[in-house]
DSSP file (Angstrom, degrees, kcal/mol; ACC not computed):
  #  RESIDUE AA STRUCTURE BP1 BP2  ACC     N-H-->O    O-->H-N    N-H-->O    O-->H-N    TCO  KAPPA ALPHA  PHI   PSI    X-CA   Y-CA   Z-CA
    1    1 A M              0   0    0      0, 0.0     2,-0.1     0, 0.0    63,-0.1   0.000 360.0 360.0 360.0 143.2    8.7   -0.5   -1.6
    2    2 A I        -     0   0    0      1,-0.1     2,-0.3     2,-0.1    54,-0.1  -0.414 360.0-144.2 -64.2 138.5    9.7   -4.1   -0.9
    3    3 A T    >   -     0   0    0     -2,-0.1     3,-1.1     1,-0.1     6,-0.1  -0.716  20.3-119.9-106.5 158.3   10.8   -4.5    2.7
    4    4 A A  T 3  S+     0   0    0     -2,-0.3     5,-0.2     1,-0.2    -1,-0.1   0.676 107.3  73.9 -65.7 -17.2   13.5   -6.7    4.1
    5    5 A I  T 3  S+     0   0    0      2,-0.1     2,-0.4     0, 0.0    -1,-0.2   0.821  71.0  96.7 -68.6 -29.8   10.8   -8.3    6.3
    6    6 A Q  S X  S-     0   0    0     -3,-1.1     3,-1.1     1,-0.1     2,-0.1  -0.461  78.9-131.3 -65.9 117.9    9.4  -10.2    3.3
    7    7 A S  T 3  S+     0   0    0     -2,-0.4    47,-0.4     1,-0.2     3,-0.1  -0.404  83.8  26.5 -75.2 146.0   11.0  -13.6    3.4
    8    8 A G  T 3  S+     0   0    0      1,-0.3    42,-2.0    45,-0.1     2,-0.4   0.483  97.2 106.9  85.9   2.0   12.5  -15.1    0.4
    9    9 A L  E <   +A   49   0A   0     -3,-1.1     2,-0.4    40,-0.2    -1,-0.3  -0.910  42.0 179.9-116.2 142.5   13.3  -11.7   -1.2
   10   10 A K  E     -A   48   0A   0     38,-2.5    38,-2.6    -2,-0.4     2,-0.3  -0.988  23.7-133.3-141.5 131.9   16.8  -10.1   -1.5
   11   11 A R  E     -A   47   0A   0     -2,-0.4     2,-0.4    36,-0.2    36,-0.3  -0.666  23.3-149.4 -80.4 136.3   17.8   -6.8   -3.1
   12   12 A L  E     -A   46   0A   0     34,-2.7    34,-0.7    -2,-0.3     2,-0.6  -0.891   8.1-133.7-108.9 135.5   20.8   -7.1   -5.4
   13   13 A D        +     0   0    0     -2,-0.4     2,-0.3    32,-0.1    32,-0.0  -0.798  38.6 159.0 -89.2 121.9   23.3   -4.3   -5.9
   14   14 A M        -     0   0    0     -2,-0.6    32,-0.1    32,-0.0     2,-0.1  -0.970  40.7-104.9-139.6 154.1   24.1   -3.7   -9.6
   15   15 A T     >  -     0   0    0     -2,-0.3     4,-2.4     1,-0.1     5,-0.2  -0.344  33.3-112.9 -71.9 159.5   25.4   -0.9  -11.6
   16   16 A E  H  > S+     0   0    0      1,-0.2     4,-2.6     2,-0.2     5,-0.2   0.892 119.5  55.1 -59.8 -38.7   23.1    1.2  -13.8
   17   17 A R  H  > S+     0   0    0      2,-0.2     4,-2.2     1,-0.2    -1,-0.2   0.932 108.2  47.4 -60.9 -45.5   24.9   -0.3  -16.8
   18   18 A R  H  > S+     0   0    0      2,-0.2     4,-2.5     1,-0.2    -2,-0.2   0.908 111.3  50.9 -63.1 -41.2   24.2   -3.9  -15.7
   19   19 A I  H  X S+     0   0    0     -4,-2.4     4,-2.5     1,-0.2    -1,-0.2   0.916 110.3  49.8 -62.7 -41.7   20.5   -3.0  -15.0
   20   20 A A  H  X S+     0   0    0     -4,-2.6     4,-2.7     1,-0.2    -1,-0.2   0.884 109.6  51.4 -64.6 -36.8   20.2   -1.5  -18.5
   21   21 A E  H  X S+     0   0    0     -4,-2.2     4,-1.3     2,-0.2    -2,-0.2   0.916 109.5  50.2 -64.9 -42.5   21.8   -4.7  -19.9
   22   22 A L  H  < S+     0   0    0     -4,-2.5     3,-0.4     1,-0.2     4,-0.3   0.927 113.1  46.0 -60.6 -44.6   19.3   -6.8  -18.0
   23   23 A L  H >< S+     0   0    0     -4,-2.5     3,-2.0     1,-0.2     6,-0.6   0.922 108.0  56.8 -59.8 -45.4   16.5   -4.7  -19.4
   24   24 A D  H 3< S+     0   0    0     -4,-2.7    -1,-0.2     1,-0.3    -2,-0.2   0.746  99.4  60.6 -62.4 -23.9   17.9   -4.8  -22.9
   25   25 A E  T 3< S+     0   0    0     -4,-1.3    -1,-0.3    -3,-0.4     2,-0.2   0.539  93.4  84.2 -80.5  -5.8   17.8   -8.6  -22.8
   26   26 A T  S X  S-     0   0    0     -3,-2.0     3,-0.8    -4,-0.3     4,-0.1  -0.635  81.3-128.0 -97.8 154.4   14.0   -8.6  -22.4
   27   27 A Q  G >  S+     0   0    0     -2,-0.2     3,-1.6     1,-0.2     4,-0.2   0.794 106.2  71.7 -62.9 -30.0   11.2   -8.4  -25.0
   28   28 A W  G >  S+     0   0    0      1,-0.3     3,-0.7     2,-0.1    -1,-0.2   0.834  91.9  56.0 -55.0 -34.8    9.8   -5.6  -22.8
   29   29 A A  G X  S+     0   0    0     -3,-0.8     3,-2.4    -6,-0.6    -1,-0.3   0.446  72.5 103.8 -82.6  -1.2   12.6   -3.2  -23.8
   30   30 A K  G <  S+     0   0    0     -3,-1.6    -1,-0.2     1,-0.3    -2,-0.1   0.747  78.8  53.9 -58.8 -24.7   12.1   -3.5  -27.6
   31   31 A D  G <  S+     0   0    0     -3,-0.7     2,-0.4    -4,-0.2    -1,-0.3   0.440 100.4  76.4 -89.0   1.6   10.5    0.0  -27.8
   32   32 A F  S <  S-     0   0    0     -3,-2.4     2,-0.1    -8,-0.0    -3,-0.0  -0.876  75.2-128.1-116.4 145.8   13.4    1.7  -26.0
   33   33 A S     >  -     0   0    0     -2,-0.4     4,-2.4     1,-0.1     5,-0.2  -0.373  33.4-106.3 -78.2 165.2   16.8    2.7  -27.3
   34   34 A W  H  > S+     0   0    0      1,-0.2     4,-2.6     2,-0.2     5,-0.2   0.912 122.5  53.1 -58.6 -41.9   19.9    1.8  -25.4
   35   35 A N  H  > S+     0   0    0      1,-0.2     4,-2.3     2,-0.2    -1,-0.2   0.902 109.1  48.6 -62.2 -41.5   20.3    5.3  -24.1
   36   36 A Q  H  > S+     0   0    0      2,-0.2     4,-2.3     1,-0.2    -1,-0.2   0.920 111.4  49.7 -64.6 -42.5   16.7    5.3  -22.8
   37   37 A L  H  X S+     0   0    0     -4,-2.4     4,-2.0     1,-0.2    -2,-0.2   0.903 111.3  49.2 -62.8 -42.0   17.3    2.0  -21.0
   38   38 A F  H  X S+     0   0    0     -4,-2.6     4,-0.6     1,-0.2    -1,-0.2   0.907 112.2  47.8 -64.2 -41.3   20.5    3.3  -19.5
   39   39 A N  H  < S+     0   0    0     -4,-2.3     3,-0.4     1,-0.2    -2,-0.2   0.851 113.5  48.2 -67.9 -34.6   18.7    6.5  -18.3
   40   40 A L  H >< S+     0   0    0     -4,-2.3     3,-2.6     1,-0.2     4,-0.4   0.842  95.3  75.8 -70.4 -33.3   15.8    4.4  -16.9
   41   41 A S  H >< S+     0   0    0     -4,-2.0     3,-1.0     1,-0.3    -1,-0.2   0.753  83.8  63.2 -57.7 -29.3   18.1    2.0  -15.1
   42   42 A G  T 3< S+     0   0    0     -4,-0.6    -1,-0.3    -3,-0.4    -2,-0.1   0.579 101.7  52.5 -72.4  -6.8   18.9    4.4  -12.3
   43   43 A Y  T <  S+     0   0    0     -3,-2.6    80,-0.4    -4,-0.1     2,-0.3   0.489  97.3  80.6-104.2  -6.4   15.3    4.4  -11.2
   44   44 A F    <   -     0   0    0     -3,-1.0     2,-0.4    -4,-0.4    78,-0.2  -0.701  62.4-151.2-101.4 153.6   14.9    0.6  -10.9
   45   45 A R  E     - B   0 121A   0     76,-2.4    76,-2.6    -2,-0.3     2,-0.4  -0.956  16.8-132.2-120.7 142.4   16.0   -1.7   -8.1
   46   46 A V  E     +AB  12 120A   0    -34,-0.7   -34,-2.7    -2,-0.4     2,-0.3  -0.790  26.8 179.3 -99.8 136.5   17.0   -5.4   -8.7
   47   47 A Y  E     -AB  11 119A   0     72,-2.9    72,-2.3    -2,-0.4     2,-0.4  -0.943  18.6-153.0-132.8 154.8   15.5   -8.2   -6.5
   48   48 A R  E     -AB  10 118A   0    -38,-2.6   -38,-2.5    -2,-0.3     2,-0.4  -0.989  14.1-170.7-123.3 138.2   15.8  -11.9   -6.4
   49   49 A A  E     -AB   9 117A   0     68,-2.8    68,-3.0    -2,-0.4   -40,-0.2  -0.985  17.6-131.0-128.5 140.1   13.0  -14.1   -5.0
   50   50 A V    >   -     0   0    0    -42,-2.0     3,-2.3    -2,-0.4    63,-0.3  -0.514  46.7 -75.3 -84.0 158.0   13.1  -17.8   -4.2
   51   51 A K  T 3  S+     0   0    0      1,-0.3    63,-0.2    -2,-0.2    -1,-0.1  -0.255 121.7  22.2 -50.6 131.0   10.4  -20.2   -5.4
   52   52 A G  T 3  S+     0   0    0     61,-3.1    -1,-0.3     1,-0.3     2,-0.1   0.265  89.1 137.5  92.7 -10.7    7.3  -19.7   -3.3
   53   53 A A    <   -     0   0    0     -3,-2.3    60,-2.8   -45,-0.2     2,-0.6  -0.429  54.0-128.2 -70.3 142.3    8.1  -16.2   -2.1
   54   54 A E  E     -E  112   0B   0    -47,-0.4    58,-0.2    58,-0.2     3,-0.1  -0.829  18.7-170.9 -90.7 120.6    5.4  -13.6   -2.0
   55   55 A L  E    S-     0   0B   0     56,-2.9     2,-0.3    -2,-0.6    -1,-0.2   0.880  73.2 -17.5 -79.7 -40.8    6.4  -10.5   -3.8
   56   56 A F  E     -E  111   0B   0     55,-1.0    55,-2.1   -54,-0.1    -1,-0.4  -0.968  68.2-126.4-158.2 162.4    3.4   -8.5   -2.7
   57   57 A H    >   -     0   0    0     -2,-0.3     3,-2.3    53,-0.2    50,-0.3  -0.864  33.5 -94.6-118.0 143.9    0.0   -9.4   -1.2
   58   58 A E  T 3  S+     0   0    0     -2,-0.4    50,-0.2     1,-0.3    52,-0.1  -0.281 113.3  23.6 -51.4 133.1   -3.5   -8.4   -2.2
   59   59 A G  T 3  S+     0   0    0     48,-2.6    -1,-0.3     1,-0.3    49,-0.1   0.221  87.9 138.5  91.7 -14.2   -4.6   -5.3   -0.3
   60   60 A Q    <   -     0   0    0     -3,-2.3    47,-2.8    49,-0.2     2,-1.1  -0.386  53.3-137.3 -64.4 138.1   -1.1   -4.1    0.4
   61   61 A R        +     0   0    0     45,-0.2     2,-0.4    -3,-0.1    -1,-0.1  -0.597  61.0 121.4 -99.0  71.8   -0.6   -0.4    0.0
   62   62 A E        -     0   0    0     -2,-1.1     2,-0.7    43,-0.2    -3,-0.1  -0.999  48.3-152.8-134.0 132.7    2.7   -0.5   -1.8
   63   63 A H        +     0   0    0     -2,-0.4    61,-2.3    38,-0.1     2,-0.3  -0.887  37.4 118.0-121.2 104.5    3.0    1.1   -5.2
   64   64 A S  E     -C  123   0A   0     -2,-0.7     2,-0.4    33,-0.3    37,-0.3  -0.988  48.9-127.6-158.9 160.2    5.6   -0.2   -7.7
   65   65 A L  E     -C  122   0A   0     57,-2.3    57,-2.1    -2,-0.3     2,-0.3  -0.918  23.9-154.9-111.3 134.6    5.9   -1.8  -11.1
   66   66 A G  E     -CD 121  96A   0     30,-3.5    30,-1.9    -2,-0.4     2,-0.4  -0.862   8.2-162.7-111.1 148.2    7.9   -5.0  -11.7
   67   67 A I  E     -CD 120  95A   0     53,-2.1    53,-2.4    -2,-0.3     2,-0.4  -0.994  23.0-131.9-125.6 123.0    9.6   -6.3  -14.8
   68   68 A I  E     +C  119   0A   0     26,-2.8    25,-3.5    -2,-0.4    51,-0.3  -0.606  25.0 177.3 -77.9 125.8   10.6   -9.9  -14.8
   69   69 A I  E    S-     0   0A   0     49,-2.9     2,-0.3    -2,-0.4    50,-0.2   0.837  71.0  -7.6 -92.3 -44.3   14.1  -10.6  -15.9
   70   70 A S  E    S+C  118   0A   0     48,-1.9    48,-2.1    22,-0.1    -1,-0.4  -0.991 106.6  28.8-151.7 153.5   14.1  -14.4  -15.3
   71   71 A G  S    S-     0   0    0     -2,-0.3    21,-0.5    46,-0.2     2,-0.3  -0.423  78.7 -75.2  93.9-172.0   11.8  -17.0  -13.8
   72   72 A E        -     0   0    0     44,-0.2    42,-2.4    19,-0.2    43,-1.2  -0.972  30.1-164.0-135.8 146.2    8.0  -17.0  -13.5
   73   73 A I  E     -GF  90 113B   0     17,-2.2    17,-3.5    -2,-0.3     2,-0.4  -0.985  10.8-146.2-127.9 136.2    5.4  -15.3  -11.3
   74   74 A D  E     -GF  89 112B   0     38,-2.8    38,-2.8    -2,-0.4     2,-0.6  -0.865   7.4-149.0 -98.1 138.8    1.8  -16.2  -10.6
   75   75 A I  E     -GF  88 111B   0     13,-2.6    12,-3.0    -2,-0.4    13,-1.3  -0.948  30.4-178.3-102.5 118.8   -0.7  -13.4  -10.1
   76   76 A V  E     -GF  86 110B   0     34,-3.0    34,-3.0    -2,-0.6     2,-0.3  -0.869  22.1-162.0-125.6 152.7   -3.4  -14.9   -7.7
   77   77 A K  E     -G   85   0B   0      8,-2.3     8,-2.8    -2,-0.3     2,-0.4  -0.945  13.7-144.3-126.2 152.0   -6.6  -13.8   -6.1
   78   78 A Y  E     -G   84   0B   0     -2,-0.3     6,-0.2     6,-0.2     2,-0.1  -0.945  10.8-141.5-116.5 137.7   -8.3  -15.5   -3.1
   79   79 A D    >   -     0   0    0      4,-2.0     3,-2.4    -2,-0.4     6,-0.0  -0.220  43.9 -82.4 -84.4-176.2  -12.0  -15.8   -2.7
   80   80 A F  T 3  S+     0   0    0      1,-0.3    -1,-0.1     2,-0.1    -2,-0.0   0.702 133.6  51.9 -63.2 -18.4  -13.9  -15.4    0.6
   81   81 A Q  T 3  S-     0   0    0      2,-0.1    -1,-0.3     0, 0.0     3,-0.1   0.289 120.2-110.6 -97.1   9.3  -13.0  -19.0    1.5
   82   82 A Q    <   +     0   0    0     -3,-2.4     2,-0.5     1,-0.3    -2,-0.1   0.713  63.4 157.0  66.6  24.2   -9.3  -18.3    0.8
   83   83 A K        -     0   0    0      1,-0.0    -4,-2.0     2,-0.0     2,-0.3  -0.703  39.3-129.3 -79.5 129.9   -9.4  -20.5   -2.3
   84   84 A E  E     -G   78   0B   0     -2,-0.5     2,-0.4    -6,-0.2    -6,-0.2  -0.615  23.5-172.5 -86.1 134.1   -6.7  -19.5   -4.7
   85   85 A T  E     -G   77   0B   0     -8,-2.8    -8,-2.3    -2,-0.3     2,-0.7  -0.995  20.4-137.0-123.1 125.9   -7.3  -18.7   -8.3
   86   86 A V  E     -G   76   0B   0     -2,-0.4   -10,-0.2   -10,-0.2     3,-0.1  -0.730  20.2-178.3 -82.1 118.3   -4.4  -18.1  -10.6
   87   87 A L  E     -     0   0B   0    -12,-3.0     2,-0.3    -2,-0.7    -1,-0.2   0.841  66.0  -7.8 -83.1 -37.6   -5.2  -15.1  -12.9
   88   88 A A  E     -G   75   0B   0    -13,-1.3   -13,-2.6     2,-0.0     2,-0.5  -0.989  50.8-140.9-159.2 146.8   -2.0  -15.1  -14.9
   89   89 A R  E     -G   74   0B   0     -2,-0.3     2,-0.3   -15,-0.2   -15,-0.2  -0.981  29.8-161.1-111.0 121.3    1.4  -16.7  -15.1
   90   90 A L  E     -G   73   0B   0    -17,-3.5   -17,-2.2    -2,-0.5     2,-0.2  -0.774   7.4-170.3-107.0 147.1    4.0  -14.2  -16.1
   91   91 A R    >   -     0   0    0     -2,-0.3     3,-2.3   -19,-0.2   -23,-0.3  -0.665  42.5 -44.0-127.1 179.9    7.4  -14.8  -17.5
   92   92 A A  T 3  S+     0   0    0    -21,-0.5   -23,-0.2     1,-0.3    -1,-0.2  -0.124 124.6  24.2 -48.6 135.7   10.6  -13.0  -18.4
   93   93 A G  T 3  S+     0   0    0    -25,-3.5    -1,-0.3     1,-0.3     2,-0.2   0.316  98.2 112.2  88.9  -7.9   10.0   -9.7  -20.1
   94   94 A Q    <   -     0   0    0     -3,-2.3   -26,-2.8   -26,-0.1    -1,-0.3  -0.633  57.4-135.9 -97.3 158.8    6.5   -9.3  -18.7
   95   95 A T  E     -D   67   0A   0     -2,-0.2     2,-0.3   -28,-0.2   -28,-0.2  -0.723  17.4-175.2-112.0 160.9    5.4   -6.7  -16.1
   96   96 A F  E     +D   66   0A   0    -30,-1.9   -30,-3.5    -2,-0.3    15,-0.0  -0.984  59.9  40.3-150.1 155.0    3.3   -6.8  -13.0
   97   97 A G     >  +     0   0    0     -2,-0.3     4,-1.5   -32,-0.2   -33,-0.3   0.542  65.7 133.9  85.6   6.9    2.0   -4.3  -10.5
   98   98 A E  H  >  +     0   0    0      1,-0.2     4,-2.3     2,-0.2     5,-0.2   0.894  65.5  57.1 -57.9 -42.7    1.1   -1.6  -13.1
   99   99 A M  H  > S+     0   0    0      1,-0.2     4,-3.1     2,-0.2     6,-0.4   0.911 106.7  47.8 -58.1 -44.6   -2.3   -0.9  -11.7
  100  100 A S  H  > S+     0   0    0      1,-0.2     4,-1.2     2,-0.2    -1,-0.2   0.855 111.6  50.9 -66.4 -34.6   -1.0    0.0   -8.2
  101  101 A L  H  < S+     0   0    0     -4,-1.5    -1,-0.2   -37,-0.3    -2,-0.2   0.900 117.6  39.3 -68.4 -39.0    1.6    2.3   -9.7
  102  102 A I  H  < S+     0   0    0     -4,-2.3    -2,-0.2    -5,-0.2    -3,-0.2   0.929 126.1  29.7 -78.7 -47.5   -0.9    4.1  -11.9
  103  103 A D  H  < S-     0   0    0     -4,-3.1    -3,-0.2    -5,-0.2    -2,-0.1   0.481  90.4-132.7-100.3  -0.7   -4.0    4.4   -9.6
  104  104 A D     <  +     0   0    0     -4,-1.2    -4,-0.1    -5,-0.3    -3,-0.1   0.767  62.1 133.1  57.8  27.3   -2.3    4.6   -6.2
  105  105 A E        -     0   0    0     -6,-0.4    -1,-0.2     1,-0.2   -43,-0.2  -0.594  65.6 -81.7 -99.1 165.1   -4.8    2.0   -4.9
  106  106 A P        -     0   0    0      0, 0.0   -45,-0.2     0, 0.0    -1,-0.2  -0.219  64.4 -75.8 -61.1 159.0   -4.0   -1.1   -2.8
  107  107 A R        -     0   0    0    -47,-2.8   -48,-2.6   -50,-0.3     3,-0.1  -0.289  36.0-153.8 -56.2 137.5   -2.8   -4.2   -4.6
  108  108 A S  S    S+     0   0    0    -50,-0.2     2,-0.3    -3,-0.1    -1,-0.1   0.558  73.9   9.6 -92.6  -9.1   -5.7   -6.0   -6.4
  109  109 A A  S    S-     0   0    0    -52,-0.1     2,-0.4   -49,-0.1   -32,-0.2  -0.934  79.2 -98.4-155.8 175.8   -3.9   -9.4   -6.3
  110  110 A T  E     - F   0  76B   0    -34,-3.0   -34,-3.0    -2,-0.3     2,-0.5  -0.846  24.6-147.1-103.9 140.3   -1.0  -11.3   -4.9
  111  111 A A  E     -EF  56  75B   0    -55,-2.1   -56,-2.9    -2,-0.4   -55,-1.0  -0.943  19.9-177.5-109.6 122.9    2.2  -12.0   -6.8
  112  112 A M  E     -EF  54  74B   0    -38,-2.8   -38,-2.8    -2,-0.5     2,-0.6  -0.941  29.2-119.5-122.5 140.1    4.0  -15.3   -6.0
  113  113 A A  E     - F   0  73B   0    -60,-2.8   -61,-3.1    -2,-0.4   -40,-0.3  -0.672  21.7-173.6 -77.3 119.3    7.3  -16.6   -7.3
  114  114 A V  S    S+     0   0    0    -42,-2.4     2,-0.3    -2,-0.6   -41,-0.2   0.742  77.2   2.9 -82.3 -25.3    6.6  -19.9   -9.2
  115  115 A S  S    S-     0   0    0    -43,-1.2   -63,-0.2   -65,-0.1     2,-0.2  -0.816 111.0 -57.7-140.3 179.1   10.4  -20.4   -9.6
  116  116 A D        -     0   0    0     -2,-0.3     2,-0.4   -65,-0.1   -66,-0.2  -0.509  68.8-163.8 -60.0 134.4   13.5  -18.5   -8.5
  117  117 A V  E     -B   49   0A   0    -68,-3.0   -68,-2.8    -2,-0.2     2,-0.4  -0.962  25.7-161.7-131.9 141.9   12.9  -15.1  -10.0
  118  118 A M  E     +BC  48  70A   0    -48,-2.1   -49,-2.9    -2,-0.4   -48,-1.9  -0.989  29.9 161.4-116.1 131.8   15.0  -12.0  -10.8
  119  119 A F  E     -BC  47  68A   0    -72,-2.3   -72,-2.9    -2,-0.4     2,-0.4  -0.966  33.8-127.8-147.6 162.2   13.0   -8.8  -11.3
  120  120 A L  E     -BC  46  67A   0    -53,-2.4   -53,-2.1    -2,-0.3     2,-0.4  -0.883  20.9-160.7-109.7 143.4   13.3   -5.1  -11.4
  121  121 A F  E     -BC  45  66A   0    -76,-2.6   -76,-2.4    -2,-0.4     2,-0.5  -0.983   9.2-168.1-124.9 137.2   11.0   -2.7   -9.4
  122  122 A I  E     - C   0  65A   0    -57,-2.1   -57,-2.3    -2,-0.4   -78,-0.1  -0.993  21.1-145.2-118.2 122.3   10.4    1.0   -9.9
  123  123 A S  E  >  - C   0  64A   0     -2,-0.5     4,-2.7   -80,-0.4   -59,-0.3  -0.356  24.5-110.8 -81.0 162.8    8.5    2.5   -7.0
  124  124 A L  H  > S+     0   0    0    -61,-2.3     4,-2.7     1,-0.2     5,-0.2   0.897 120.5  54.0 -59.8 -38.6    5.9    5.3   -7.3
  125  125 A D  H  > S+     0   0    0    -62,-0.3     4,-2.1     1,-0.2    -1,-0.2   0.915 111.0  44.3 -62.5 -41.8    8.4    7.7   -5.7
  126  126 A D  H  > S+     0   0    0      2,-0.2     4,-2.6     1,-0.2    -2,-0.2   0.865 112.3  52.9 -70.3 -35.4   11.1    6.8   -8.2
  127  127 A F  H  X S+     0   0    0     -4,-2.7     4,-2.0     2,-0.2    -2,-0.2   0.922 110.4  47.7 -62.8 -44.2    8.6    7.1  -11.1
  128  128 A N  H  X S+     0   0    0     -4,-2.7     4,-1.7     2,-0.2    -2,-0.2   0.884 111.4  51.0 -64.5 -38.3    7.6   10.5   -9.9
  129  129 A R  H  X S+     0   0    0     -4,-2.1     4,-2.5    -5,-0.2     5,-0.3   0.917 107.6  52.9 -64.2 -41.6   11.3   11.5   -9.6
  130  130 A L  H  X S+     0   0    0     -4,-2.6     4,-3.1     1,-0.2     8,-0.4   0.894 106.9  53.8 -56.7 -41.2   11.8   10.2  -13.2
  131  131 A G  H  < S+     0   0    0     -4,-2.0     4,-0.2     1,-0.2    -1,-0.2   0.857 112.6  42.9 -61.4 -37.7    8.9   12.5  -14.2
  132  132 A K  H  < S+     0   0    0     -4,-1.7     3,-0.3     2,-0.2    -2,-0.2   0.864 123.9  35.0 -76.4 -37.8   10.6   15.5  -12.7
  133  133 A E  H  < S+     0   0    0     -4,-2.5    -2,-0.2     1,-0.2    -3,-0.2   0.807 136.6  14.8 -90.6 -31.8   14.1   14.8  -13.9
  134  134 A K    >X  +     0   0    0     -4,-3.1     4,-2.3    -5,-0.3     3,-0.6  -0.491  67.7 171.7-145.5  67.0   13.4   13.2  -17.3
  135  135 A A  H 3> S+     0   0    0     -3,-0.3     4,-2.4     1,-0.2     5,-0.2   0.837  76.7  53.0 -53.7 -43.4    9.8   13.9  -18.3
  136  136 A P  H 3> S+     0   0    0      0, 0.0     4,-2.0     0, 0.0    -1,-0.2   0.897 111.8  47.3 -61.7 -36.1   10.0   12.6  -21.9
  137  137 A L  H <> S+     0   0    0     -3,-0.6     4,-2.2     2,-0.2    -2,-0.2   0.890 110.0  51.4 -70.2 -39.0   11.4    9.3  -20.7
  138  138 A A  H  X S+     0   0    0     -4,-2.3     4,-2.5    -8,-0.4    -1,-0.2   0.889 110.2  51.0 -62.9 -38.8    8.7    9.1  -17.9
  139  139 A L  H  X S+     0   0    0     -4,-2.4     4,-2.6    -5,-0.2    -2,-0.2   0.909 108.4  51.1 -64.3 -43.1    6.1    9.7  -20.6
  140  140 A A  H  X S+     0   0    0     -4,-2.0     4,-2.0     2,-0.2    -2,-0.2   0.903 112.5  46.6 -62.0 -40.7    7.5    6.9  -22.8
  141  141 A L  H  X S+     0   0    0     -4,-2.2     4,-2.4     2,-0.2    -2,-0.2   0.907 113.0  48.9 -67.2 -42.3    7.4    4.5  -19.8
  142  142 A L  H  X S+     0   0    0     -4,-2.5     4,-2.4     2,-0.2    -2,-0.2   0.881 110.0  51.8 -64.8 -38.2    3.9    5.6  -19.0
  143  143 A W  H  X S+     0   0    0     -4,-2.6     4,-2.3     2,-0.2    -1,-0.2   0.908 109.7  49.8 -62.6 -43.6    2.9    5.1  -22.6
  144  144 A K  H  X S+     0   0    0     -4,-2.0     4,-2.1     2,-0.2    -2,-0.2   0.931 111.8  48.0 -62.3 -46.8    4.4    1.6  -22.6
  145  145 A I  H  X S+     0   0    0     -4,-2.4     4,-2.6     1,-0.2    -2,-0.2   0.902 110.3  52.5 -60.7 -42.3    2.5    0.7  -19.4
  146  146 A S  H  X S+     0   0    0     -4,-2.4     4,-2.4     1,-0.2    -1,-0.2   0.915 108.7  49.4 -61.8 -44.6   -0.8    2.1  -20.9
  147  147 A R  H  X S+     0   0    0     -4,-2.3     4,-2.3     2,-0.2    -1,-0.2   0.911 111.9  49.0 -62.0 -41.7   -0.4   -0.1  -24.0
  148  148 A Q  H  X S+     0   0    0     -4,-2.1     4,-2.3     1,-0.2    -2,-0.2   0.919 111.5  48.5 -65.4 -42.8    0.2   -3.2  -21.9
  149  149 A L  H  X S+     0   0    0     -4,-2.6     4,-2.3     1,-0.2    -1,-0.2   0.896 111.2  51.4 -63.0 -38.7   -2.8   -2.5  -19.6
  150  150 A S  H  X S+     0   0    0     -4,-2.4     4,-2.3     2,-0.2    -2,-0.2   0.919 109.4  49.5 -64.6 -43.6   -5.0   -1.9  -22.7
  151  151 A Q  H  X S+     0   0    0     -4,-2.3     4,-2.1     1,-0.2    -1,-0.2   0.893 111.9  48.4 -61.9 -41.1   -3.8   -5.2  -24.2
  152  152 A R  H  X S+     0   0    0     -4,-2.3     4,-2.8     2,-0.2    -1,-0.2   0.896 110.5  51.0 -66.8 -40.3   -4.6   -7.1  -21.0
  153  153 A L  H  X S+     0   0    0     -4,-2.3     4,-2.6     2,-0.2    -2,-0.2   0.908 109.7  50.3 -63.6 -42.1   -8.0   -5.4  -20.7
  154  154 A R  H  X S+     0   0    0     -4,-2.3     4,-2.1     2,-0.2    -1,-0.2   0.924 112.5  46.9 -60.2 -46.0   -8.8   -6.5  -24.3
  155  155 A R  H  X S+     0   0    0     -4,-2.1     4,-2.2     1,-0.2    -2,-0.2   0.920 112.9  49.1 -62.9 -44.7   -7.8  -10.1  -23.5
  156  156 A T  H  X S+     0   0    0     -4,-2.8     4,-2.5     2,-0.2    -2,-0.2   0.889 108.7  53.3 -62.7 -40.7   -9.8  -10.1  -20.3
  157  157 A S  H  X S+     0   0    0     -4,-2.6     4,-2.3     2,-0.2    -1,-0.2   0.913 109.5  48.8 -60.4 -43.6  -12.9   -8.7  -22.1
  158  158 A G  H  X S+     0   0    0     -4,-2.1     4,-2.2     1,-0.2    -2,-0.2   0.909 111.5  48.7 -61.2 -43.8  -12.6  -11.6  -24.6
  159  159 A Q  H  X S+     0   0    0     -4,-2.2     4,-2.4     1,-0.2    -2,-0.2   0.879 109.9  52.7 -64.8 -38.6  -12.3  -14.1  -21.8
  160  160 A L  H  X S+     0   0    0     -4,-2.5     4,-2.9     2,-0.2     5,-0.2   0.921 108.6  49.7 -63.4 -45.0  -15.3  -12.6  -20.0
  161  161 A I  H  X S+     0   0    0     -4,-2.3     4,-1.9     2,-0.2     6,-0.3   0.912 110.8  49.9 -60.0 -44.5  -17.4  -12.9  -23.2
  162  162 A E  H  X>S+     0   0    0     -4,-2.2     5,-1.6     1,-0.2     4,-0.7   0.919 112.8  48.0 -60.1 -43.6  -16.4  -16.5  -23.7
  163  163 A Y  H ><5S+     0   0    0     -4,-2.4     3,-0.8     1,-0.2    -2,-0.2   0.922 111.7  47.9 -63.6 -45.6  -17.3  -17.3  -20.0
  164  164 A L  H 3<5S+     0   0    0     -4,-2.9    -1,-0.2     1,-0.2    -2,-0.2   0.804 111.6  50.6 -67.6 -28.8  -20.6  -15.6  -20.2
  165  165 A S  H 3<5S-     0   0    0     -4,-1.9    -1,-0.2    -5,-0.2    -2,-0.2   0.567 112.2-119.5 -84.8  -8.9  -21.5  -17.4  -23.4
  166  166 A G  T <<5 +     0   0    0     -3,-0.8    -3,-0.2    -4,-0.7     2,-0.1   0.521  65.1 142.9  84.4   4.7  -20.6  -20.7  -21.9
  167  167 A A      < -     0   0    0     -5,-1.6    -1,-0.3    -6,-0.3    -2,-0.1  -0.454  39.1-147.8 -78.1 152.3  -17.9  -21.3  -24.5
  168  168 A T    >   -     0   0    0     -2,-0.1     3,-2.0    -3,-0.1    -1,-0.0  -0.858  27.1-111.5-114.7 155.1  -14.7  -23.0  -23.6
  169  169 A P  T 3  S+     0   0    0      0, 0.0    -1,-0.1     0, 0.0    -2,-0.0   0.756 116.4  58.1 -58.0 -22.8  -11.3  -22.3  -25.2
  170  170 A D  T 3         0   0    0      1,-0.2    -3,-0.0     0, 0.0     0, 0.0   0.583 360.0 360.0 -84.3  -9.4  -11.3  -25.8  -26.8
  171  171 A E    <         0   0    0     -3,-2.0    -1,-0.2     0, 0.0    -4,-0.0   0.483 360.0 360.0 -78.4 360.0  -14.6  -25.3  -28.7
């Protein structure tokens, strides 16, 4: 769970209805009905981060999934010399942190706010509570996450093949 210690982050208090409305405005929500979004909303927390804020750090043992409502986030990795490589720039409607939520392992990368960002987080504890209280909805959420992870893996596999073959995207 995000802690108050993390600078540049603030938790926002919103009604479940407002959280459902925020979700409904994203492309991410297209596979869910309004009723499903409203039922999901009670398990999410809303946060705002200022530009440059670190949402989580590689190696951190915190397990949650984020959905970007507005703004942009970079997912970055650092090499042994602390050189930063941006793996992805994510925008409104995209998710981040899925791997840590699913496999209960430490964060594999760092998430940084590129601009002021509003996002929703569901913690592993809240996800498990959702599974106990509303199993079909938890399954629908897990299915959505699985499809997104599969799409990202396919894209990464394609990029790896291009890299190994020496091709560049402009060729």
